[in-house]
C-alpha positions in Angstrom: 103.2 116.8 115.1 102.9 113.2 115.1 99.2 114.1 116.8 98.5 116.4 113.6 98.3 113.6 111.3 95.5 111.2 110.6 96.4 108.0 108.8 93.5 105.7 106.7 95.4 102.4 106.4 93.8 100.2 103.9 94.8 96.7 104.1 95.2 96.8 107.7 94.7 93.1 108.3 97.3 92.2 105.8 100.6 90.8 107.4 102.2 93.9 107.1 99.5 96.6 107.1 98.5 95.1 110.7 102.1 95.8 112.4 102.4 98.8 110.7 99.2 100.1 111.8 99.6 99.3 115.2 103.3 101.0 115.2 102.0 103.9 113.4 99.3 104.2 116.2 101.7 103.6 119.2 103.9 106.8 117.6 100.8 108.7 118.7 99.2 109.2 115.1 95.8 108.9 114.6 94.8 106.2 112.8 91.7 104.4 110.7 91.6 100.9 109.3 90.2 99.0 106.8 90.4 95.4 105.6 88.9 93.4 103.0 87.9 91.0 105.9 87.4 93.1 109.0 88.6 90.6 111.5 91.8 90.3 110.1 92.2 93.9 111.7 89.8 93.8 114.7 93.0 93.4 117.1 93.9 96.8 116.1 91.3 98.1 118.4 93.3 97.3 121.5 95.9 100.1 120.1 93.4 102.8 119.6 93.2 102.2 115.8 89.4 103.0 114.5 88.4 99.4 112.6 86.0 100.5 109.5 83.8 98.3 107.5 84.8 100.6 104.2 87.8 102.3 102.9 85.5 105.4 102.5 84.9 105.4 106.6 88.4 104.9 106.8 89.8 107.7 105.0 87.1 110.5 106.8 89.4 113.3 107.4 92.5 111.6 107.1 95.8 113.8 105.8 97.2 110.8 104.6 96.1 107.4 102.7 98.2 104.4 103.0 97.5 101.5 100.8 99.2 98.1 101.9 97.4 95.6 99.5 98.0 92.5 97.3 98.0 94.1 93.9 97.6 97.0 91.4 94.0 96.4 90.9 93.3 96.2 94.7 95.0 99.2 95.7 93.4 101.5 92.9 90.0 100.3 93.8 90.4 101.2 97.6 91.9 104.7 96.9 89.2 105.3 94.5 86.5 104.3 97.1 88.2 106.4 99.6 89.3 109.6 98.4 85.9 111.5 98.4 86.3 111.2 102.1 89.5 112.6 103.2 90.8 116.0 103.6 91.3 118.3 100.6 95.5 118.1 100.9 95.7 114.4 101.6 98.7 112.5 100.5 98.3 109.6 99.0 101.6 106.8 100.7 101.4 103.8 98.4 103.7 100.9 100.3 102.8 97.9 98.8 104.5 96.1 96.1 102.8 96.1 92.9 105.3 96.8 90.4 106.3 99.8 87.8 102.8 99.0 85.6 100.6 99.7 88.5 102.8 102.2 89.6 102.2 104.4 86.4 98.5 103.4 86.9 98.4 104.8 90.4 100.2 108.0 89.3 97.5 108.5 86.8 94.9 108.0 89.4 96.6 110.4 91.7 96.6 113.1 88.8 93.2 112.6 88.1 92.0 113.3 91.6 94.6 115.9 92.4 96.5 113.9 94.8 100.1 113.8 95.9 101.5 110.4 95.5 104.6 109.1 97.6 105.6 105.8 96.4 107.6 104.1 99.0 107.5 100.3 99.1 109.6 98.5 102.0 112.2 95.6 102.4 111.5 93.6 105.0 108.8 90.8 106.6 106.4 89.9 108.9 109.1 90.0 111.9 110.5 93.6 111.0 107.0 94.9 110.5 106.1 94.0 114.1 109.5 95.6 115.0 109.2 98.8 113.5 112.3 97.7 111.5 111.5 98.0 107.6 113.8 99.8 105.1 111.4 102.1 103.4 112.4 103.2 99.8 110.7 106.0 99.3 110.4 108.7 96.1 107.9 111.3 95.4 108.1 115.4 95.5 110.6 116.7 98.0 107.9 119.4 99.6 105.7 116.5 100.9 108.5 114.5 102.6 108.5 115.7 105.8 104.7 115.2 106.3 105.4 111.7 105.9 109.0 110.9 107.7 106.8 110.5 110.9 105.2 107.4 109.7 108.1 106.1 107.8 110.2 106.6 111.5 107.1 104.6 113.2 107.1 101.6 110.9 111.1 101.5 109.8 114.8 101.7 110.7 116.1 103.6 108.1 114.5 105.7 104.8 116.1 106.1 101.5 114.6 108.4 99.2 115.6 107.7 95.8 113.9 110.2 93.8 110.5 111.3 92.1 107.5 109.0 92.4 108.4 105.3 90.8 111.7 105.3 91.5 111.1 103.6 94.9 109.3 100.8 93.2 112.0 100.2 90.7 114.5 99.8 93.6 112.2 97.7 95.2 112.2 95.5 92.1 116.2 95.4 92.1 116.2 94.7 95.9 113.8 91.7 95.7 115.3 90.1 92.9 118.4 89.7 94.8 116.0 88.4 98.4 114.4 85.9 95.7 117.9 84.6 94.2 119.8 84.1 97.3 116.6 82.2 98.4 115.9 80.1 95.5 120.0 79.6 95.9 119.9 78.4 99.4 117.0 76.2 98.7 118.6 74.8 95.6 121.6 74.2 97.6 120.4 72.3 100.5 118.5 70.1 98.1 121.8 69.0 96.5 123.5 68.6 99.5 121.2 65.9 100.8 120.6 64.5 97.3 124.3 63.9 97.8 124.0 62.2 100.9 125.0 65.2 103.0 124.2 66.8 106.5 123.2 70.7 104.9 124.4 72.0 108.1 128.1 71.3 106.6 127.6 73.5 104.1 126.9 76.2 106.3 129.7 75.4 108.6 132.1 75.4 105.5 131.1 78.8 104.4 131.0 80.5 107.9 133.0 83.5 108.4 134.0 83.7 104.9 133.1 86.0 102.2 130.3 83.4 101.0 128.6 83.6 104.1 125.3 85.6 104.6 123.0 86.2 107.2 120.1 85.9 105.0 121.6 82.5 103.8 121.7 80.9 107.4 118.1 82.4 108.3 116.2 80.6 105.3 118.5 77.6 105.5 118.0 76.9 108.9 114.5 77.4 108.4 114.3 74.8 105.3 116.8 72.7 107.1 114.4 72.2 110.3 111.4 72.0 107.4 110.1 75.3 109.2 107.8 76.9 106.7 105.8 78.9 108.8 104.9 82.2 106.3 106.6 85.4 107.0 106.5 86.1 103.7 104.2 83.4 101.4 105.5 81.8 98.3 102.7 82.8 96.3 103.2 86.5 97.0 107.1 85.9 96.1 106.1 84.2 92.8 104.2 87.2 92.3 106.8 89.8 92.6 108.9 87.8 90.7 106.6 88.1 88.0 106.7 91.7 88.4 110.1 92.0 88.5 110.4 90.2 84.9 108.1 92.6 83.9 110.3 95.3 84.8 113.5 93.4 83.1 111.4 93.2 79.7 109.8 96.7 79.9 113.3 98.3 80.0 114.7 95.4 77.4 116.9 93.7 79.8 118.1 90.3 79.7 117.6 88.3 82.9 117.7 84.5 82.2 118.4 83.6 85.5 115.8 85.3 87.3 113.5 84.1 84.5 114.4 80.6 85.3 113.7 81.6 89.4 110.7 83.6 88.1 109.4 80.0 86.7 111.1 77.6 89.7 108.5 80.1 92.2 105.5 80.3 89.9 105.5 76.2 90.1 106.5 75.8 93.8 103.1 78.3 94.3 101.1 76.4 92.7 101.2 73.6 95.8 103.0 75.2 98.3 101.8 79.0 98.4 100.6 79.5 101.5 104.2 78.7 102.9 106.7 80.6 103.8 108.8 81.4 100.2 111.7 79.5 101.2 109.3 76.5 100.8 110.1 76.9 96.8 113.2 74.3 98.4 110.0 71.6 98.2 110.4 71.5 94.4 113.9 70.8 94.4 113.9 68.3 97.4 115.3 64.7 96.7 112.7 62.4 97.0 112.9 60.3 100.4 113.8 57.4 98.7 116.7 58.8 96.5 118.2 59.9 100.4 117.7 55.9 101.8 
């Protein structure tokens, strides 16, 4: 029953962590939250979430610790500061996108503290997180799955169980490689259309309804054409994820020259436009105004 689940959300003020914590609380579970900048999580108090000043306070009595933080170092640091206050049978639900190497480190930390690790990154950005429509890529021991499923049901529209802990992160690398490839391709295609003196909407009209059409192409294409770069997923985080994907490819001796080019392009754009939405990678390729005159 959901009222028997007490969740500590570490990273409760992040773009993804805040709406996830809110939806978990609204589903009837008891939630304590912590965020490095506590003010970013303060609005959760309206939903009954107790916002705490330290990870240890957030984890007091928790039977699930959920991490949604920017990178592996932040995840591990928060958990190691939290764990001694949690219940004896606590599960660690690691939902951040941190890559394979950091997930391996999480597994080592979990083993050293006798924690059960569920590796469950998500597909989706700010709006799906707010709507509880994420896709959860879950992996971990079969006997722990029922305990965390109510949390997944609160934050997501679908859960895919893909094997032992670590498999979820590998699937996230694969899925993110497609998301970033589509977005970079959309950005460069629109830049090309503009550079050739065409209204880029003509490209969207040309592929509409055919095999080359794609909802994500339309969503990001519309944003680029309208110069709407309000962040649902920041370019600097997309560049970080691209680096993690390339590292996975190298780890498994997979040659991905196209994606390596995309990784470099996103890193280049993030230097100047890192806090914009990741479709702002367009700005790196955009023709100069003088070229379109």
